[in-house]
N, C-alpha and C positions, 0 to 999 in steps of 0.2 A: 082402931089401931092398925088395921091392915092397910090403910091408906096413908101411912106415916110420912112417906117421902114422895108425895104424888107429883111434885114439880121436878123430880130428878130426871135427867136426860141420860140415856144409856150410852150415848155417843161419847167416845173418849175425848176429854178436854172441852166438851161443850159447855158454854156458859162461863168459862173461866178465861177471861181475856188475858190476865197477867200470866197465868201458868201456861196458856197457849203459846205465848211468846217464848217462854222458857223451853217448851217442848220443841218449838221450831228451831231455837238455837242449839238445843241438844241434838236434834235430828241433823242439823247442818254440820255440826262437829263430827257426828258419827259418819255421815256420808263423806266428808273430807278425809277422814281416816280410812274409809273403805277405798276411796280412789287413790290415796297415797300408797296403800298396800298393793293395790292393783298395778300402779306404776312401778313400784319396786319389783314386783313379780315379773312384769314385762321386761325390765332391765336385766334381771337374773336370767330369764329365758333367752334374751338376746345374747348374753355372755356364754351361756351353756350351748347355744346354737352354734359364737366366735370361735368355741373349743372343738365341737363335733366336726364342723366344716374344715377347720385347720387340721384336725387329726386325719380326716379322710384325705385331704390334700397331701399330707405328709406320707401317707401310704404309698403314693406314687413318686413323690420327690425324694424321699429318704434324706431330708435335710436335718443335720444335727442342730443347727441354729433354730430352726422352726420347732423341733422337738423340745429344745430347752425353753423356748418361749411358751409353748403349750403347757409344759410342766409348771412353769412359774405361775401362769394365770390359773391353772387348775388348782394348785396348792392354795392360792389366795381365795378362790371361789369356795373350795371345800372347807377351808378353815372358817370362812364366814358362814357357810351353811351349818357347820357343826355348832357354832355359837347361836345361830338363829334357831335351830331345832332344839337346843338345850333350853332356851328361853321359852319356846313354844310348849315343850313338855312340862316345864315348871308352871306355866299358866294353866295347863290342863288339869293340874292337881286340884282336887276338891276333897275336903275332909268328909263331905256328905256321901261320897261314893261308897257303894257296898263292895264286898270283896271281889265279885265278878267283874264289875266295871273297872275297878282299880287294877285288877290283874290284866285285863285286856289293854288298858292304857299303858301299863308297864311293858307289856310285850310289844306293842306298836312303837312305843318310845325307844325301846332297846333296838328294835329292827331299824328304825330310822337312824339312830346314832351309829349302829353297826355299819350300815351302808355308807354313811359319811366317813367313818374312820377307815374303812377298806379303801374307798376311793382316794382319800387323803394319803394313805400309806402307799398305794400304788404310784401316785404321782410324785410323792417324795422319793420313792425308789428311782423313778425315771429322772427326776431332777438331780439326784446325787449320784446315781449309778453310771456305769459305762465310762469311767475315766481312764482311758488307756493312753 
């Protein structure tokens, strides 16, 4: 009885031609998702970079038009990041987490949303303020 499954192969997916194809398709879909998120991340990084450089340039130019444009773009970016982070926090939830892990996730989620809201509020003030 100790030699019950002597023809079993310990390699994942070995000997299963049909499920090997399914694994390859699943891996392909997973990797496409990874690269899509990476591309999205690079795009957001590029926009946050269009904002830092423009803000630094505006320090020297003191252009009210540039400040208005920066504020509009920043409000759109931080509104999107708030929605993105809310979905990310929702996906991190697991009913199987113990109290410690759930507490840490709650604190990190609150910090992330706090920073999004603070930045959104600051750029909204810049967008709507200074109307003389």
